[in-house]
N, C-alpha and C positions, 0 to 999 in steps of 0.2 A: 590588205584589209583596211577597212575604215577605222577611224578612231572610236566609233561608238559600237564596234563589234562586241557582242556580249560574251563570246567564248574565247577571246584572245587571252594569252597568258597574263598580260598586264592587267586586264579587267578582272580576271579571276583573283590575282594577287591583291588588287585593291579592295575587292570585296572581303577577302580573308582578313586583311589588315583592319578594315573598318569594323569588323565584329569584335576584335579584341580591345584591350585597354590602350589608350594613347597617352602622350605626355600631358601632365596637368596644366602646364603653362600655355598650351594651345586649346584650352577648353573655355568656352563662354557659358558661365552659369546662367546669365540672364536669358540667353536664347536657348540654353541647353543644347549646345552644338559643339561637337568635338572635331577639331581640325587636325590633319595629319602632319602638317609641317608649318614652318613659320610663314611662308608665303600664303598658304591657305588661311591662316589666322588673320594675317594682315588684310587680305581681301574681304574676309568676313567683317572685320571691324569697320571697313569703309562702306559696307552695304547699307541699304536703306532700312532694312528690317532691324538691324542692330542699332542704328541711330534712333529709331522709334522706341525701342526698348530702353535705351539710355535716357530718353526724354521722360518716359514714364517713371523710371527709377529715380530720376533727379527731383521729381515732385515730392516724393516721400521715401527717401532712402532707408530710413529706420524701419518702415513697414516691411520692405522687402527683406532686409537683414533679419528681422524677427521671424518672418515666415520661413526663410531658409534654415535659421537656427532651430526652430521648432521641428521642422521636418528631419533635420539631421539628428537631433536628440531622440525623437520618437523611433526612427529607423534603427539607430544604434542600440537603444535600450530593448527594442523588440528582438533584434538579433541576439543580444546578450541573454535575454530571458529564454528565448526559444532554443538557442544552440547550447548554452552552457548552464542554464538554470541558476541555481544559487551557489555554484562552485566558484572558487577563487581562481582567477585567470589573469594573465598578463594583458594589459590594455592594448599592446601592439598586436597581439594575436587576434583580438576582436576587431581591431581597426583594419587589419590586412584582409580579413574575411569580408568586412563591410565594403571596402573599396573594390573588391573583386567583381562586384556587380556594376555593370557598365553605366547604368542610369542613376548612380548614387549622387547624393548632394555633396559637393566638395566643401572641405572645411574652410577654404579661403573665402567662401561666400557667407560664412557665419560670424558670430560675434567672438569666437575663440580663434586665436592665432595659431596655437599649437595643441597637440593631443594632450600634453601635460596640463595645460590650462583647462581643457575640457574635463579631464579626469578630476582635477581639484574641484571644479564646479559641481560635478556629480556628488562628490563627498560633502560639500557644503550644503547642497540642497537636500541631502538625506536620501538620494535615489540609489546610491550604492555605498558599500563599505570600501574605502580606498586606503592603501598603505604603501609607503615607499620603501624599497629594498635596494641593495647594491645592484641588483639586476634590472631595476626599473620600477614602474608603478604597477600595482596589482589592484584589480577591482572585483567586487562581489555583489551581485544583484540582490536587492532587498525586495522580496515579493510581498506586496501589500494587497494582493487580490482578495476580495471578500471570501471567495470560495476556498482559497488556500488557507486563510485564517480560520475559517469554519472547520476545515479538515484538521488543522493543528489542535484546535480546541477539543474536537471529538476524540483525537488520539490521546490527548492528555487526560480527558475524562475516562477513557477506556483503561489507560494505565492505572489511574487511581482506583478504578473499580476492580481491576485485577489484583492490585495490592490489598484491597479490602477483603477480597475473596480468599487470598492467601492467609491473611491474618485470621479470618474466620476458621479456615481449615486447621491452622496451627492451634487455635484455642480448642477446637473440637478434639484434636489428637491429645492435647494435654488433659482434657476432661476425661477421655477414655482411659488414658494411662492412670490417672488418679483413681478412677473407679476400679480399675483392675488391681491396683495396689491395695485399696480398701478391702476388696473381696478376698485377697490373700491373707490379710491380717485377721479376718474373722474365722478362727479355727476352733473347733469344738474339742475340749479337753476332758478326759475322764480321770477321776481320782481313784487310783487303785491301791491306796495305802492300807496298812493294817488297821488303822483306826476306822477306816470306812468299812472294812470287813467286819470288825468287831461290832461296830454300831449297827450294821445290817443284821448281824446275828442277834443282837439284843432286841431289835425291833421285831425280828421274826418270832422270838420267844414271847415277846409281849403280845404280838398279834394272835398267838395261839390262845391267850387268855381273854381276848376281846370277844364281844358279843356279835351276833349276826348283823346288827345295824352297822357296826364299825366295819365289818367285812364288806358290806355293800358300798360304803363310802370309799373304801380303799379300791374296790373293783371299778367304781365309776371314775375315780381319779386316774387309774391305770388306763382305762379306755380313752379318756381325754388326752392323755400323754401319747397313746398310740396314734390317735387322729392327728395331733399336732406334728408328730414325727412323719406321718404319711404326707401331710400338707407340705412340710419343709422339703421332703424328698421330691415331691412333685414340682415345687418351685425351683429346686436345683436343676431338675431335668429341663424345665422351661428355659432357665438361664443358659444351659448348655446348648439348647437348640437355637438361641439367639445368635445372630451373626457377630463375628468378631469386629473390632474397630477397623482393622485393615480392610475387611470386606466392605464395610459401610463407606469408608473413604474412597475405595475403588469405584463403588457404585456412584458416589457423588461426582467424582472426576469424569466418569463415563457419561453421566447425564449432562454435565457441563459442556463436554466436547460435542455431545449430540445437539445441544441447543446453541452452541457458540457460532456467531456470525460476525463477519467483518464488513467494512464498507469498501474494501479493495478486493479484487478477485484476479488480477492479471497473473499469469504464470508463463514461463518460457515454453516454447515448442507447442503451443496450442494454436489452432486456426481461429481467426476472428474476422468479423466483417465490419467495414467502415460504414457508419451511418450518417456522418456529417456531410453537408453539402458545401461547406466552406472551401473544400479542396477542388471543387469542380466535378463535372460528370465523369472525368477520367478515373476517379477513385471512388465515387459514390457507389455503395452496394457491392464493392469489390472485396475479395477475400485476400488475407495475408497471414503470414506466420510470425508470431511474436518471437523475436530473437533475443531481446534483452528487456528487463523490467527495471525502471529507474524510479527510486523513491516510492515504490509500491503502486503508484497511481498512473505512471507514464510508461509507455512501451515503445520500443523500436520495432516497427513492423516491416517485414519484407514482403512486398506484393508478389503474389503467385504468378500473375500474368506478365507484368513488366519487369519484375526484379528490383523495382525502386524501393528505397528504404525511407520510411517516414517515422517521425517522432510524434506520437499521438497520446492524448489523455484518454483514460478508460471511458469517459463519458461520450467519446466519439466512436466507441467500438461496442460490438455486441457479440455474444457467443454464437457458435455455429453448431447446429444439431445434426449429427450424421445419421445415416441409415442404420436400422437395427443390425446388430452384429459387428459394428465398427468399434474401435477403441476410443475411449473418452478419458478425460481427467476431471475429477471433482474439484471445483474451485472455491466452494464455500460450504459452511455447515460443519457438522461433526465428522464427516468423512473427507474433509479437505485434504488434498494432496495425494489421494489414492487413485490409481489407474483402474479402469474397469471396462466392461463391455456393455454397450447399450442393448437391452433386451427388447423393450417395447416402449411406445409413446402413447400417452393419454392426452389427446387433443382437447378434451373438455376441461381438464384441470390444469393444462399447460405444464404437465409434469411427465416424468419418465421412470421406468424401472430399469435398474442397472445391476450388474453382478461385479463385485469387487474382485480384482485380479492380483493385487499386490498387498504386502503387509500382513500383519497378524489376522486381519479380517478377511483374508482371501477365501473366496467362495461364498461369501454372504450376499444374499439377494436383498436389495434395498429398493423400496417403493416410494413414490412421491417426491423424487428429486426434481426441483423446479428447473425450467429451461435455463435460467440465468446462472444456475449453480454448477453447470458442467459445460464442457466444450470438446469439440473433436480434436484429437491429437494429430500432429503432423506426421 
């Protein structure tokens, strides 16, 4: 067989080797060429293309070093942000994952000689939180994205609002308890002593000697008293009809739940659709199952077609509306977290009617649930 035969074992072995990582000392960063052995690297250094690249670099070496340093820093931080988020992680773990990519920028072409120097530089520039331990250096990414900062401010505002609502509820309960205690203290007492009986007897004897005009006034005063007693009894009945403090609190909580909405909606085991085009046509408009929710706004999605796992923000996803009769999960609003069955869809109002299947509200029929507030269950 000839040397150039494509299917020889040696040619196949060479192609397999060329796909993997090779030794760093046989890599030329200027030409971005990886050689497999010392002889190949030597031949490359004597080649005309390499000599031209050296001449270009010798004119302004600092420019090339700054370019490679910037590329290395951006790629490293992008991997740290995308893969680990704001978690504290060993710098070697991130670096090993970074260099596993065959086309990465090598550190010997940058301004940093070692990984420790690069880690310290990240800390000085305020890009990461760094700390040294007996096991080595640990780094933690500082997310300064405006969207992330906006979300944090909204969460803090919502927490403050929830605390204010709790304080209002506590004050309301105290007021109801105080009113209840005041109502118990107002007790009507009757004086049944002997003096009262004797005085009543005396008045009765005196009333017998009074004239008709006096009797009329006594009768009118008695009728006024009867009217007042009737009004007081009616008022007491109305007070009994009024709802207790506990019932009013329960109604307030129920109304709060009904109107409560959050800016995050991801839940495990729901089916979602990818709407971003940044991942290419392979994943655009494709469906997947949410396997894990990270920090409320990010999900690990397993694609239904290919089985690939992707880490995506909720802004790159949308809910999936199933056919009537299929199981769904409510993702937002007062019925958040309840499973149900889709009964019908109203295309004019972009809403649906569902029947709750779990929890204390089981069997309740709910209308007007928006498309973005529920999704199909896996």
